[in-house]
C-alpha positions as CSV (number, residue, x, y, z in Angstrom):
1,M,131.9,91.0,-260.8
2,D,128.4,89.7,-261.5
3,C,126.5,90.0,-264.8
4,D,124.4,93.0,-263.7
5,N,127.5,94.9,-262.6
6,E,129.3,94.1,-265.8
7,R,126.3,95.4,-267.7
8,L,126.2,98.6,-265.7
9,V,129.9,99.1,-266.2
10,T,129.5,98.7,-269.9
11,L,126.5,101.1,-270.0
12,L,128.5,103.7,-268.0
13,A,131.5,103.4,-270.3
14,K,129.2,103.9,-273.4
15,S,127.5,106.8,-271.7
16,A,130.9,108.4,-271.1
17,Q,131.4,108.2,-274.8
18,G,128.1,110.1,-275.4
19,D,125.9,107.1,-276.2
20,R,122.4,108.3,-275.2
21,Q,120.7,105.0,-275.7
22,S,123.1,103.3,-273.3
23,F,122.5,106.1,-270.8
24,A,118.7,105.6,-271.2
25,C,119.1,101.9,-270.5
26,L,121.4,102.7,-267.5
27,Y,118.7,105.1,-266.2
28,Q,116.0,102.6,-266.7
29,Q,117.9,99.9,-264.7
30,T,119.0,102.0,-261.8
31,S,116.7,105.0,-261.3
32,A,114.1,103.2,-259.2
33,A,116.8,102.4,-256.5
34,V,118.2,105.9,-256.6
35,Y,114.8,107.5,-256.5
36,G,113.8,105.3,-253.5
37,M,116.8,106.4,-251.6
38,C,116.1,110.1,-252.4
39,V,112.5,109.8,-251.2
40,H,113.7,108.0,-248.1
41,L,116.2,110.8,-247.3
42,L,114.1,113.8,-248.3
43,R,110.6,112.6,-247.4
44,N,109.3,114.7,-250.3
45,T,108.5,113.1,-253.7
46,D,108.7,116.4,-255.7
47,E,112.1,117.2,-254.2
48,A,113.3,113.6,-254.7
49,Q,112.4,113.8,-258.4
50,D,114.4,117.0,-258.7
51,V,117.4,115.4,-257.0
52,L,117.0,112.3,-259.1
53,Q,117.3,114.5,-262.2
54,E,120.4,116.3,-260.8
55,T,121.9,113.0,-260.0
56,Y,121.6,111.6,-263.5
57,I,122.8,114.8,-265.0
58,Q,125.9,114.4,-262.9
59,V,126.2,110.7,-263.9
60,W,126.0,111.7,-267.6
61,H,128.7,114.4,-267.3
62,H,131.0,112.3,-265.1
63,A,130.4,108.7,-266.3
64,G,134.0,108.6,-267.5
65,E,135.2,109.1,-263.9
66,Y,133.7,105.9,-262.6
67,H,136.4,103.4,-261.5
68,A,135.3,99.8,-261.0
69,D,137.9,99.2,-258.4
70,R,136.2,101.7,-256.0
71,G,132.8,100.0,-256.0
72,T,129.9,98.9,-258.1
73,P,128.2,101.3,-260.5
74,I,125.0,101.4,-258.4
75,T,127.0,102.2,-255.3
76,W,128.7,105.1,-257.2
77,M,125.4,106.4,-258.5
78,M,123.7,106.1,-255.1
79,S,126.6,108.0,-253.6
80,I,126.1,110.8,-256.1
81,G,122.4,110.8,-255.3
82,R,123.0,110.8,-251.5
83,Y,125.3,113.9,-251.8
84,R,122.6,115.6,-253.9
85,C,120.1,114.8,-251.2
86,L,122.4,116.3,-248.5
87,D,122.7,119.4,-250.7
88,A,118.9,119.6,-250.9
89,L,118.6,119.3,-247.2
90,R,121.1,122.1,-246.7
91,R,119.2,124.3,-249.1
92,R,116.1,123.6,-247.1
93,R,117.7,125.0,-244.0
94,H,118.5,128.2,-245.8
95,H,115.2,128.7,-247.4
96,V,112.9,131.2,-245.6
97,D,109.2,130.5,-245.8
98,F,107.7,133.9,-245.0
99,E,104.3,132.4,-244.3
100,T,105.7,130.7,-241.2
101,V,107.6,133.6,-239.8
102,E,104.9,134.4,-237.3
103,A,104.9,130.8,-236.1
104,I,108.6,130.8,-235.7
105,Q,108.5,134.1,-233.7
106,T,106.0,132.5,-231.2
107,S,107.7,129.1,-231.1
108,E,109.4,127.4,-228.2
109,E,112.9,128.0,-229.8
110,P,115.8,128.2,-227.3
111,G,116.5,131.6,-225.8
112,P,119.8,133.4,-225.3
113,M,120.8,131.2,-222.3
114,Q,120.1,128.0,-224.2
115,E,122.0,129.3,-227.2
116,T,125.0,130.1,-225.0
117,D,124.9,126.7,-223.5
118,A,124.7,125.1,-227.0
119,Q,127.7,127.2,-228.1
120,L,129.7,126.1,-225.1
121,D,128.8,122.5,-225.9
122,R,129.9,123.0,-229.5
123,Q,133.2,124.5,-228.3
124,R,133.8,121.6,-226.0
125,L,133.1,119.2,-228.8
126,S,135.5,121.1,-231.1
127,D,138.2,121.1,-228.4
128,C,137.8,117.3,-227.8
129,L,137.9,116.6,-231.6
130,K,141.1,118.6,-231.9
131,G,142.6,116.4,-229.1
132,L,141.8,113.1,-230.9
133,D,144.3,111.1,-232.8
134,E,144.2,112.1,-236.5
135,R,142.8,108.7,-237.6
136,Y,139.9,108.9,-235.1
137,R,139.2,112.5,-235.9
138,A,139.2,111.9,-239.6
139,T,136.7,109.0,-239.4
140,I,134.4,110.8,-237.0
141,E,134.4,114.0,-239.0
142,M,133.7,112.1,-242.3
143,A,131.0,110.0,-240.7
144,Y,129.1,112.5,-238.6
145,F,129.9,115.9,-240.3
146,R,130.1,114.9,-243.9
147,G,127.6,112.0,-243.9
148,F,129.8,109.1,-245.0
149,T,128.6,105.6,-244.3
150,H,131.0,103.0,-242.9
151,Q,131.3,101.5,-246.4
152,E,132.1,104.9,-248.0
153,L,134.6,105.6,-245.2
154,A,136.3,102.3,-245.9
155,L,136.5,103.1,-249.6
156,A,137.7,106.7,-249.0
157,M,140.4,105.6,-246.5
158,D,141.4,102.5,-248.5
159,Q,141.0,100.1,-245.6
160,P,138.9,97.2,-244.6
161,L,135.3,97.8,-243.4
162,G,136.0,96.2,-240.0
163,T,139.0,98.5,-239.4
164,T,136.9,101.5,-240.3
165,K,134.1,100.5,-237.9
166,S,136.7,99.9,-235.2
167,L,138.2,103.4,-235.7
168,V,134.8,105.1,-235.5
169,R,133.9,103.1,-232.4
170,R,137.2,103.8,-230.6
171,G,137.2,107.4,-231.6
172,L,133.6,107.9,-230.3
173,S,134.7,106.2,-227.1
174,V,137.6,108.6,-226.6
175,L,135.4,111.5,-227.5
176,R,132.7,110.5,-225.0
177,R,135.4,110.3,-222.2
178,C,136.6,113.7,-223.1
179,L,133.1,115.2,-223.2
180,G,132.2,113.5,-219.9
181,S,135.0,115.2,-218.0
């Protein structure tokens, strides 16, 4: 473990004990990286600031749950921030902007036939996923439906990164063959 990681681990441990000064130092040293990721994912600085705040509130409340054997402190905090960003993106989809209702009504959205085709495609995908070996299905679902990176998958599945990448690649290959038939 390098010096920076050791320092962050120490700051997290002290934050878990309620040390506000250590938490402020932790925030000062890591928030720029977490904020940059939030802006990149959300493409909106105001929303990124809100998510950054949510992230560090969660870090403050759960600092005692960090385990050094599962990754570096910055990776842990970035993961929390990433999930908060995904939550924000989901909230966006459910938010109705009444000023744009007219534009939506006159848009080139798919009609009933296209929706039926899309539903059939989703059903085929679901059937093919059900037919996959459990290891392939788990890695594909975690990567593509839950947003895990290869690194996060490897940590979650407690296996080497190369093995994880191979499982995803092989699973996608089997899935492509199933969907192609």
